[in-house]
C-alpha positions in Angstrom: 30.6 60.6 101.2 34.3 61.1 100.4 36.3 62.4 97.4 35.9 58.8 96.3 31.9 59.3 96.1 32.6 62.7 94.2 35.0 61.2 91.9 32.3 58.2 90.9 29.4 60.9 90.7 28.4 62.0 93.5 25.4 61.0 95.7 23.4 60.7 92.7 25.8 57.6 91.5 25.3 55.6 94.9 21.7 56.4 95.5 20.4 53.4 95.0 22.7 51.9 97.6 21.6 54.9 99.9 18.0 53.7 99.2 18.0 50.1 99.9 20.1 50.6 103.1 18.1 50.2 106.7 18.8 53.3 107.7 18.8 55.3 104.2 22.0 57.5 104.3 25.3 57.7 103.8 27.9 57.1 105.8 30.3 60.0 106.6 33.9 59.9 107.2 33.3 60.8 111.0 31.7 57.5 111.7 34.6 55.5 110.2 36.8 57.3 112.2 34.3 56.9 115.3 34.9 53.2 115.1 38.6 53.4 114.3 38.9 55.7 117.7 37.3 52.7 119.6 39.6 50.3 118.2 42.8 52.7 118.7 42.0 53.2 122.4 41.9 51.3 125.7 38.0 51.2 125.5 38.3 48.2 123.4 40.8 46.6 125.4 38.1 43.9 125.9 37.5 43.1 122.5 39.1 40.4 120.3 38.6 38.9 117.3 35.6 40.8 116.0 34.0 41.8 112.7 32.8 45.0 113.4 30.8 46.6 110.3 30.8 50.1 110.1 28.5 50.1 106.9 24.9 51.2 107.7 23.4 48.0 106.6 24.6 47.9 103.2 26.0 44.8 101.9 27.6 45.1 98.5 
């Protein structure tokens, strides 16, 4: 849920995506930031060539 979602009509505009997702909730910017921060630190030093999907199971 970001300003981009607000610009297209807010949560109501993406309600069908949320309802169709396995965890039934919209992602928050902090959840994306947590994954990015992990990749930017030494905690991810043994991670190579992976696709890390931070999408709550929503596949558009």
